[in-house]
TIPAKE-96777 format. One record per atom (N, C-alpha, C): residue in three letters; y, z, x. Coordinates in steps of 0.001 Angstrom, whole numbers, padded with zeros to 6 digits, always signed. Each point is the difference from the previous one (the first is absolute). Layout:
BEGIN
AlaYZX;...
//
This chain:
BEGIN
Unk+141504+110061+105093;Unk-001151+000246+000883;Unk-001120-000964-000382;Unk-000583-000630+001013;Unk-001115-000900-000253;Unk-001268+000793-000280;Unk-000724-000414-001019;Unk-001273+000649-000303;Unk-001006-000321+001097;Unk-000788+000993+000363;Unk-001009-000242+001026;Unk-001136-000824-000595;Unk-000711-000771+000832;Unk-001124-000782-000520;Unk-001104+000916-000513;Unk-000812-000463-000922;Unk-001091+000830-000510;Unk-001004+000323+001102;Unk-000804+001041-000175;Unk-000944+000411+001055;Unk-000910-001112+000485;Unk-000377-000917-000891;Unk-000940-001037+000413;Unk+000597-000942+001039;Unk+001329-000014+000129;Unk+000662-000856+000980;Unk+000518+000769+001211;Unk-000222+001313+000027;Unk+000505+000810+001104;Unk-001105+000285+001017;Unk+000405+000120+001255;Unk-000922+000428+001053;Unk-001085-001001+000337;Unk+000231-001261-000271;Unk-001009-001029+000292;Unk+000261-000616+001380;Unk-001045-000098+000789;Unk+000047-000683+001292;Unk-001124-001029-000016;Unk+000342-001223-000374;Unk-001031-000990-000297;Unk-000785-000455+001227;Unk+000537+000242+001192;Unk-000720-000377+001217;Unk-000822+001156+000568;Unk-000024+001139-000692;Unk-000761+001153+000478;Unk-001411-000006-000599;Unk-000970+000393+000800;Unk-001383+000108-000484;Unk-000155+001247-000866;Unk-000922-000063-000933;Unk-000315+001167-000814;Unk-000869+000965+000797;Unk+000178+001278-000246;Unk-000865+000998+000628;Unk-001311+000169-000759;Unk-000068-000535-001200;Unk-001228+000045-000805;Unk-000496-001436-000151;Unk-001063-000334+000708;Unk-000500-001369+000050;Unk-001276-000146-000827;Unk-000227-001187-000598;Unk-001214-000181-000801;Unk-001287+000163+000799;Unk+000022-000367+001278;Unk-001201+000175+000824;Unk-000445+001461+000037;Unk+000981+000906+000071;Unk-000332+001421+000085;Unk-000598+000511-001308;Unk+000565-000445-001104;Unk-000540+000403-001296;Unk-001434-000485-000168;Unk-000249-001258+000344;Unk-001344-000557-000163;Unk-000995+000630+000969;Unk+000471+000369+001175;Unk-000881+000697+000960;Unk-000532+001284-000604;Unk+000891+000777-000616;Unk-000424+001266-000595;Unk-000851-000213-001251;Unk+000296-001042-000756;Unk-000827-000309-001169;Unk-001415-000363+000423;Unk-000132-000780+001072;Unk-001346-000347+000496;Unk-000754+001254+000422;Unk+000705+000884+000686;Unk-000648+001242+000452;Unk-000455+000830-001191;Unk+000870+000186-000976;Unk-000306+000863-001128;Unk-001074-000598-000919;Unk+000015-001313-000141;Unk-000929-000667-000917;Unk-001229-000584+000697;Unk-000051+000147+001332;Unk-001114-000545+000784;Unk-000131-001515-000215;Unk+001104-000693+000120;Unk+000040-001454-000172;Unk-000085-000669+001367;Unk-000920-000950+000193;Unk-000118-000666+001301;Unk+001182-000919+000274;Unk+000235-000267+001274;Unk+001058-000938+000366;Unk-000440-001425-000311;Unk+000928-000782-000482;Unk-000263-001396-000333;Unk+001250-000594-000599;Unk-000090-001247-000411;Unk+001206-000691-000461;Unk-000130-000506-001427;Unk+001146-000244-000595;Unk+000073-000634-001309;Unk+000107-001511+000224;Unk-000213-000825-001033;Unk+000139-001444+000165;Unk+001409-000402+000448;Unk+000128-001137+000676;Unk+001319-000414+000497;Unk+000999-000352-001095;Unk-000481-000411-001166;Unk+000888-000281-001131;Unk-000299+001020-001092;Unk+001017+000745-000385;Unk-000175+001030-001028;Unk+000973-000217-001152;Unk-000355+000586-001143;Unk+000740-000200-001242;Unk+000397+001353-000570;Unk+001218+000072-000492;Unk+000417+001115-000848;Unk-000055-000478-001443;Unk-000716+000742-000821;Unk-000215-000331-001411;Unk+000491+001172-000846;Unk+001331+000127-000190;Unk+000525+001186-000681;Unk-000593+000265-001376;Unk-000277-001037-000779;Unk-000574+000211-001325;Unk-001462+000418+000047;Unk-000699-000368+001062;Unk-001424+000310+000121;Unk-000913-000951-000744;Unk+000553-001046-000644;Unk-000834-000919-000782;Unk-000953-000813+000878;Unk+000487-000424+001158;Unk-000852-000794+000896;Unk-001143+000870+000513;Unk+000332+001198+000465;Unk-001027+000924+000498;Unk-001021+000301-001083;Unk+000457+000315-001194;Unk-000915+000347-001080;Unk-000958-001145-000312;Unk+000512-001213+000007;Unk-000849-001155-000276;Unk-001010-000229+001112;Unk+000426+000134+001238;Unk-000911-000193+001137;Unk-001120+001043-000003;Unk+000365+001233-000287;Unk-001009+001074-000021;Unk-000944-000184-001184;Unk+000549-000339-001157;Unk-000828-000167-001204;Unk-001003-001127+000155;Unk+000364-001041+000747;Unk-000885-001154+000210;Unk-000773+000091+001316;Unk+000083+001159+000645;Unk-000766+000301+001226;Unk+000274-001005+001123;Unk+001258-000370+000114;Unk+000387-000927+001064;Unk+000740+000689+001142;Unk+000193+001298-000100;Unk+000740+000735+001029;Unk-000753+001256+000394;Unk+000177+000391+001264;Unk-000634+001217+000517;Unk+001046+000863+000696;Unk-000147+001302-000107;Unk+000948+000915+000634;Unk-000043-000165+001506;Unk+001172-000124+000617;Unk+000079-000070+001461;Unk-000274+001388+000580;Unk-001004+000131+000875;Unk-000381+001325+000495;Unk+000944+000560+001053;Unk+000954-000808+000480;Unk+000884+000420+001088;Unk+001402+000391-000476;Unk+000277-000213-001268;Unk+001338+000273-000532;Unk+000178+001506-000160;Unk+000953+000565+000739;Unk+000131+001454+000081;Unk+001180+000549-000805;Unk+000573-000799-000885;Unk+001130+000447-000817;Unk-000401+001193-000873;Unk+000883+000983-000113;Unk-000261+001162-000840;Unk+000070-000331-001492;Unk+000727-001075-000361;Unk+000382-000196-001396;Unk-000703-001140-000712;Unk-000619-000909+000729;Unk-000512-001222-000611;Unk-001351-000397+000574;Unk-000661-000924-000698;Unk-001167-000702+000524;Unk+000396-001434+000313;Unk-000584-000538+001050;Unk+000181-001407+000333;Unk-001340-000692-000154;Unk+000009-001146-000678;Unk-001219-000770-000236;Unk+000027-001292+000802;Unk-001167-000370+000548;Unk-000179-001287+000673;Unk-000638-000985-000965;Unk+000456-001249+000047;Unk-000650-001053-000768;Unk+000355-001349+000601;Unk-000693-001032-000462;Unk+000277-001369+000456;Unk+000311-000861-001210;Unk+001006-000857+000145;Unk+000372-000888-001098;Unk+000376-001359+000568;Unk-000708-001034-000458;Unk+000220-001379+000458;Unk-000012-000091+001525;Unk-000923+000725+000602;Unk-000173-000060+001445;Unk+000959+000851+000805;Unk+000825+000804-000660;Unk+000972+000854+000695;Unk-000443+001453-000090;Unk-000116+000684+001138;Unk-000324+001424+000020;Unk+001262+000802-000299;Unk-000093+000908-000961;Unk+001174+000725-000469;Unk-000301+001482-000180;Unk+001045+000803+000094;Unk-000063+001405-000373;Unk+001019+000251-001095;Unk-000260+000968-000864;Unk+000909+000225-001126;Unk+000099+001483-000336;Unk+001221+000440-000290;Unk+000279+001361-000438;Unk+000657-000083-001372;Unk-000531+000726-000960;Unk+000545-000028-001347;Unk+000915+001169-000305;Unk+000873-000208-000973;Unk+000815+001058-000617;Unk+000984+000676+000951;Unk+000453-000722+001026;Unk+001065+000510+000869;Unk+001336-000408-000613;Unk+000438+000750-001009;Unk+001174-000365-000791;Unk+001258+000627+000596;Unk+001052-000783+000113;Unk+001285+000511+000445;Unk+000239-000194+001478;Unk+001279-000022+000371;Unk+000396-000346+001364;Unk-000579+000939+001050;Unk+000135+001296-000203;Unk-000435+000930+001047;Unk-001510-000024+000183;Unk-000749-000064-001107;Unk-001466-000040+000100;Unk-000455-001307+000643;Unk+000613-001111-000394;Unk-000376-001291+000568;Unk+000227-000037+001505;Unk+001122+000546+000454;Unk+000297-000010+001436;Unk-000881+000986+000755;Unk-000321+001121-000603;Unk-000949+000923+000634;Unk-001320-000718+000294;Unk-000511-000722-001005;Unk-001258-000735+000184;Unk+000171-001111+001017;Unk+001134-000703-000034;Unk+000250-001074+000970;Unk-000008+000536+001426;Unk+000673+001107+000224;Unk+000005+000604+001343;Unk-001427+000279+000470;Unk-000804+000566-000882;Unk-001368+000362+000379;Unk-000882-001240+000193;Unk+000204-001020-000828;Unk-000796-001224+000148;Unk+000234-000676+001347;Unk+001256-000089+000408;Unk+000308-000744+001220;Unk-000458+000724+001267;Unk-000190+001294-000053;Unk-000566+000674+001170;Unk-001522+000108-000102;Unk-000558-000565-001087;Unk-001455+000043-000202;Unk-000653-001372+000149;Unk+000761-000990+000468;Unk-000571-001324+000245;Unk+000558-001117-000851;Unk+000782+000328-001010;Unk+000621-001043-000834;Unk+001011-000781+000834;Unk+000027-001329-000187;Unk+000960-000864+000673;Unk+000986-000631-000977;Unk-000398-000064-001268;Unk+000852-000617-001015;Unk-000239+000699-001333;Unk+001095+000333-000685;Unk-000096+000728-001261;Unk+000624-000833-001117;Unk-000746-000132-001111;Unk+000467-000738-001168;Unk+000063+000967-001173;Unk+001163+000094-000627;Unk+000171+000861-001171;Unk+000168-000878-001229;Unk-000762+000313-001059;Unk+000135-000706-001283;Unk+000220+001071-001062;Unk+001230+000134-000449;Unk+000353+001077-000916;Unk+000475-000542-001337;Unk-000405+000626-001076;Unk+000513-000371-001314;Unk+001499+000252-000066;Unk+000696-000833-000761;Unk+001446+000141-000083;Unk+000495-000431-001368;Unk+001209+000456-000310;Unk+000613-000326-001273;Unk+000994-001141+000131;Unk+000065-000822-001001;Unk+000868-001174+000003;Unk+001473+000409-000136;Unk+000837-000564+000862;Unk+001443+000202-000085;Unk+000690-001260-000510;Unk-000223-001122+000680;Unk+000591-001261-000434;Unk-000966-000709-000945;Unk+000363-000186-001262;Unk-000930-000560-000994;Unk-000077-001528+000043;Unk-000258-000532+001197;Unk-000064-001445+000156;Unk-001426-000534-000070;Unk-000976+000887+000046;Unk-001395-000399-000021;Unk-000808+001090-000683;Unk-000974-000370-000783;Unk-000800+000968-000729;Unk-001109+000547+000890;Unk-000187+001332+000054;Unk-001126+000567+000763;Unk-001344-000450-000584;Unk-001067+000011+000838;Unk-000015+000471+001382;Unk+000283-001126+001008;Unk+000622+000384+001108;Unk+000168-000878+001152;Unk+000245+000873+001229;Unk-000151-000590+001176;Unk+000211+000719+001252;Unk+001359-000361+000595;Unk+000567+000945+000722;Unk+001194-000251+000802;Unk-000295+000416+001438;Unk+000104-000948+000928;Unk-000011+000344+001414;Unk+001389+000562+000308;Unk+000048+001277+000312;Unk+001289+000690+000113;Unk+000654-000341+001338;Unk+001136-000678-000073;Unk+000766-000354+001191;Unk+000900+001145+000441;Unk+000593+000677-000971;Unk+000879+001135+000278;Unk-000153+001016-001127;Unk+000151+001273+000347;Unk-000191+001068-000979;Unk+001170+000970+000066;Unk+000607+000245-001150;Unk+001125+000923-000098;Unk-000467+001415+000308;Unk+000705+000684+000887;Unk-000443+001289+000515;Unk+000494+001151-000876;Unk-000545+000094-001209;Unk+000352+001078-000916;Unk-001097+001061+000014;Unk-000408+000374+001196;Unk-001000+001049+000230;Unk+000390+000737+001274;Unk-000733+001021+000350;Unk+000412+000819+001125;Unk-000689-000280+001319;Unk-001247-000461-000043;Unk-000806-000098+001213;Unk+000589-000957+001026;Unk+000519-001131-000455;Unk+000495-001014+000946;Unk+001127+000530+000875;Unk+000748+000988-000490;Unk+001147+000515+000758;Unk-000414+000905+001157;Unk-001278+000276+000102;Unk-000522+000710+001166;Unk-000465-000976+001088;Unk-000029-001290-000318;Unk-000453-001017+000942;Unk+001112-000929+000465;Unk+000918-000336-000902;Unk+001087-000928+000317;Unk+001331+000575-000457;Unk+001060-000360+000709;Unk+001347+000402-000393;Unk+000333-000552-001384;Unk+000933+000639-000707;Unk+000316-000421-001366;Unk+000396-001474-000110;Unk-000506-000629-001034;Unk+000336-001379-000363;Unk-000464-000179-001439;Unk+000424-001070-000632;Unk-000403-000212-001387;Unk-001461-000392-000132;Unk-000500-000820+000932;Unk-001336-000577-000123;Unk-000806+000187+001278;Unk-001306-000023-000163;Unk-000904-000231+001127;Unk-000724-001315-000265;Unk-000489-000631+001082;Unk-000440-001391-000073;Unk-001386-000204+000595;Unk-000696-001008-000503;Unk-001244-000431+000608;Unk+000304-000655+001343;Unk-000921+000086+000919;Unk+000123-000675+001291;Unk+000100-001513-000212;Unk+000981-000639+000617;Unk+000260-001423-000224;Unk-001168-000876+000448;Unk-000677+000368+001080;Unk-001137-000787+000469;Unk-001145+000035-001005;Unk-000275+001180-000556;Unk-001033+000107-001028;Unk+000369-000849-001215;Unk+001247+000073-000395;Unk+000461-000760-001166;Unk-000198-001494+000213;Unk+000346-000477+001185;Unk-000117-001432+000285;Unk-001450-000458-000047;Unk-000903+000834+000485;Unk-001416-000385+000029;Unk-000637-000027-001388;Unk+000648+000624-000966;Unk-000537+000016-001366;Unk+000511-001164-000846;Unk+000795-000863+000593;Unk+000501-001165-000721;Unk-001171-000876-000455;Unk-000102-000243-001299;Unk-001042-000854-000557;Unk-001375+000631-000104;Unk-000115+001286+000313;Unk-001320+000638+000045;Unk-000596+000245-001372;Unk+000814-000025-001052;Unk-000468+000441-001310;Unk-000015-001115-001041;Unk+000098-001231+000444;Unk+000127-001122-000935;Unk-001247-000209-000853;Unk-001153+000463+000453;Unk-001250-000224-000728;Unk-000382+001159-000918;Unk+000795+001043-000029;Unk-000350+001180-000791;Unk+000314-000210-001479;Unk-000778+000675-000838;Unk+000168-000150-001451;Unk+001262+000678-000508;Unk+000365+001143+000600;Unk+001192+000737-000410;Unk+001165-000409+000895;Unk+001164-000302-000560;Unk+001144-000406+000827;Unk+000399+001078+001005;Unk+000420-000450+001186;Unk+000519+000896+001032;Unk+001412-000474+000352;Unk+000992+000802-000354;Unk+001392-000314+000305;Unk+000461+000823+001191;Unk+001124-000387+000564;Unk+000662+000810+001022;Unk+001237+000616-000623;Unk+000304+001235+000375;Unk+001176+000608-000585;Unk+000220+001420+000468;Unk+000971+000629-000645;Unk+000400+001366+000338;Unk-000553+000991-001009;Unk-000254+001212+000480;Unk-000425+001089-000887;Unk+000928+001192+000173;Unk-000095+000892-000936;Unk+000733+001278+000029;Unk-001060+001082+000142;Unk+000050+000752+001106;Unk-000946+001092+000220;Unk+000657+001309-000418;Unk-000605+000671-000958;Unk+000551+001256-000509;Unk-000978+001147+000224;Unk+000547+001194+000136;Unk-000808+001217+000068;Unk-000202+000631-001377;Unk+000742-000480-000988;Unk+000016+000668-001308;Unk-000312-001011-001100;Unk-001277-000216-000299;Unk-000368-001073-000928;Unk+000495+000182-001418;Unk+000297+001218-000396;Unk+000481+000224-001357;Unk+001509+000253-000048;Unk+000704-000528+001049;Unk+001456+000057+000015;Unk+000584-001400+000191;Unk-000687-000975-000541;Unk+000478-001384+000074;Unk+000956-000229-001178;Unk+001219+000445+000181;Unk+000986-000036-001074;Unk+000525-001420-000203;Unk+000666-000195-001143;Unk+000585-001300-000283;Unk+001000-000423+001054;Unk+000812+000944+000464;Unk+001000-000308+001026;Unk-000681-000442+001292;Unk-001041+000732+000406;Unk-000714-000341+001238;Unk-000680-001360-000117;Unk-000574-000282-001146;Unk-000669-001289-000191;Unk+001003-001144+000038;Unk+001141+000166-000622;Unk+001027-001046+000029;Unk+000514-000229+001414;Unk+000144+001076+000763;Unk+000420-000133+001393;Unk-001037-000780+000807;Unk-001282+000297-000235;Unk-001065-000730+000691;Unk+000025-001479-000386;Unk+000184-000288-001269;Unk+000091-001392-000450;Unk+001133-000735+000697;Unk+001131+000680+000165;Unk+001167-000643+000612;Unk-000253-000365+001454;Unk-000991+000643+000632;Unk-000341-000295+001383;Unk-001191-000955+000120;Unk-000420-000552-001137;Unk-001099-000964+000025;Unk-001358+000614+000226;Unk-000149+001278-000316;Unk-001274+000698+000194;Unk-000951-000358-001137;Unk-001228-000337+000369;Unk-000981-000492-000966;Unk-000761+001137-000665;Unk-000341+001029+000771;Unk-000920+001021-000501;Unk+000289+001345+000636;Unk-000498+001060-000632;Unk+000152+001354+000515;Unk-001380+000571+000319;Unk-000097+000656+001164;Unk-001261+000594+000450;Unk+000311+001251+000813;Unk-000981+000554+000696;Unk+000195+001326+000588;Unk-000339+000131+001482;Unk-000327-001106+000697;Unk-000457+000143+001384;Unk+000656-000933+001020;Unk+000418-001191-000391;Unk+000269-001078+000957;Unk+001095+000311+001006;Unk+001130+000550-000437;Unk+001092+000197+000956;Unk-000386+000972+001104;Unk-000782+001012-000331;Unk-000442+000959+001013;Unk-001029-000622+000934;Unk-000921-000782-000550;Unk-001003-000661+000847;Unk+000647-000992+000954;Unk+000998-000744-000457;Unk+000677-000947+000883;Unk+000835+000720+001062;Unk+000609+001117-000358;Unk+000742+000777+000994;Unk-000949+000554+001062;Unk-001121+000543-000438;Unk-001038+000459+000940;Unk-000441-001145+000907;Unk-000260-001169-000590;Unk-000484-001147+000771;Unk+000996-000410+001074;Unk+001276-000029-000355;Unk+001019-000380+000982;Unk+000120+001038+001108;Unk+000020+001273-000380;Unk+000164+001060+000996;Unk-001200+000124+000927;Unk-001202-000228-000558;Unk-001228+000175+000779;Unk-000551-001323+000552;Unk+000668-001111-000322;Unk-000433-001328+000458;Unk-001432-000297-000472;Unk-000198+000154-001303;Unk-001298-000238-000612;Unk+000100-001130-001017;Unk-001153-000615-000284;Unk-000062-001122-000941;Unk-000307+000526-001396;Unk+000979-000078-000894;Unk-000136+000477-001375;Unk+000530-001074-000940;Unk-000783-000305-001043;Unk+000392-000965-001023;Unk-000110+000673-001348;Unk+001061-000056-000795;Unk+000026+000670-001300;Unk+000129-001013-001128;Unk-000853+000168-000999;Unk+000052-000804-001214;Unk+000278+000908-001191;Unk+000816-000490-000907;Unk+000162+000634-001302;Unk-000839-000782-001000;Unk-000879+000679-000691;Unk-000806-000607-001059;Unk+000724+000327-001300;Unk+000808-000944-000472;Unk+000838+000247-001173;Unk-000888-000076-001241;Unk-000276+001163-000560;Unk-000970+000099-001091;Unk+000613+000496-001293;Unk+001255+000450+000026;Unk+000534+000671-001182;Unk+001504-000137-000105;Unk+000490+000324-001175;Unk+001434+000050-000270;Unk+000417+001447-000258;Unk-000600+000887+000816;Unk+000278+001443-000031;Unk-000307+000614-001360;Unk-001057-000538-000634;Unk-000467+000569-001253;Unk+000904-000275-001182;Unk+000923-000944+000150;Unk+000954-000256-001075;Unk-000509-000976-001060;Unk-001229-000487+000177;Unk-000651-000797-001036;Unk-001390+000556-000232;Unk-000529-000149-001190;Unk-001354+000455-000290;Unk-000999-000922+000689;Unk-001082+000577+000534;Unk-000996-000796+000710;Unk+000400-000314+001429;Unk+000906+000796+000573;Unk+000468-000204+001369;Unk-001060+000482+000996;Unk+000207-000267+001272;Unk-000834+000458+001112;Unk-001370-000686+000044;Unk-000144-001165-000587;Unk-001265-000717+000067;Unk-000037-000894+001241;Unk-001107+000107+000767;Unk-000135-000776+001234;Unk-001010-001132-000105;Unk-000845+000047-001018;Unk-001015-001032-000113;Unk-001359+000490+000440;Unk-000860-000926+000419;Unk-001397+000290+000336;Unk-000113+001067+001081;Unk-000878+000992-000261;Unk-000250+001099+000941;Unk+001303+000666+000421;Unk+000911+000174-000975;Unk+001306+000597+000264;Unk+000741-000694+001141;Unk-000190-001300+000096;Unk+000726-000792+000990;Unk-000561+000051+001399;Unk-001133+000678+000194;Unk-000509+000178+001359;Unk-000444-001314+000634;Unk-000590-000909-000800;Unk-000413-001278+000570;Unk+001196-000796+000506;Unk+001054-000080-000799;Unk+001197-000738+000420;Unk+000634+000644+001224;Unk+000029+001331+000027;Unk+000573+000698+001147;Unk-000817-000246+001265;Unk-001321-000015-000121;Unk-000848-000250+001171;Unk+000165-001419+000517;Unk+000161-000962-000889;Unk+000239-001366+000449;Unk+001333-000103+000745;Unk+000999+000709-000490;Unk+001290+000055+000691;Unk-000151+000614+001383;Unk-000718+001093+000092;Unk-000186+000704+001267;Unk-000754-000879+000998;Unk-001070-000652-000463;Unk-000774-000870+000889;Unk+000848-001161+000507;Unk+000802-000588-000873;Unk+000870-001098+000409;Unk+001022+000470+001035;Unk+000510+001214-000181;Unk+000960+000569+000956;Unk-000648+000221+001356;Unk-001175+000610+000004;Unk-000692+000287+001258;Unk-000341-001280+000752;Unk-000451-001013-000719;Unk-000360-001258+000657;Unk+001222-000714+000567;Unk+001116+000054-000715;Unk+001222-000635+000489;Unk+000529+000680+001260;Unk-000325+001270+000164;Unk+000522+000767+001129;Unk-001044+000237+001089;Unk-001084-000763-000018;Unk-001063+000191+000987;Unk+000498-000165+001433;Unk+000863-000987+000225;Unk+000491-000226+001362;Unk+000843+001183+000474;Unk+000798+000538-000917;Unk+000800+001187+000340;Unk-000902+001177+000314;Unk-001044+000168-000796;Unk-000940+001093+000214;Unk-000716-000148+001336;Unk-000357-001226+000355;Unk-000670-000236+001288;Unk+000898+000378+001167;Unk+001300-000279-000109;Unk+000934+000372+001057;Unk+000127+001502+000112;Unk+000010+000678-001141;Unk+000078+001471+000029;Unk-001250+000574+000678;Unk-001177-000558-000326;Unk-001255+000485+000578;Unk-000053-000195+001517;Unk+000688-001041+000486;Unk-000084-000309+001432;Unk+000964+000827+000838;Unk+000916+000713-000657;Unk+000986+000796+000748;Unk-000524+001410+000266;
//
């Protein structure tokens, strides 16, 4: 007898609309919290570690967006190198990241950039460095509610092409590569790590595969970076990002990404 598929793969109809929509949740949040209608900036950032947000708030460069009606988070507006941006901190993990992404895109966001800390898998380069994630191994649950089963989810090819050469002037190296997205950060066993290495995976993180699956299913612009900062605590003095916990380098990366994709953003705004 063939074993039945696990519950996460059963009863999925990927072309069916959800009966629970983010617009409805935000409508009720606005009513309950007396939040006025308005929009978030067109380019928004997910900052799972919260280091960028903390630095912006500490240096008084960011202000709370008065229109963000999320029950769980605050969104801050700020400007960096001439780019207007919104940012949400501490949205850790696939399901939380996608919840915020859904709400951002119905609140005025046109492009979402995620910069998440990650652990080194392939020891070919010493941290810290960035990886523009081309494909992410789907070792989490959220993506399977958006796309049919597959090993990987992928960045949009048009977005990838427009980022060619965009990071050549940055102080921290930006590579292209694959990541492993896991739901269980303290279950990165030796066997799992060796399997990831055999597939050429550079780093392990917790959001990218779900965000890319959401982006493909919802036809949204999402770019995910892994900020490789550690070797999973296996050396003393690990997890160091540098000045302001790496927030300056991350902001330069984000600004370079937004500027490289300005033409894409303009097309989205005109539709």
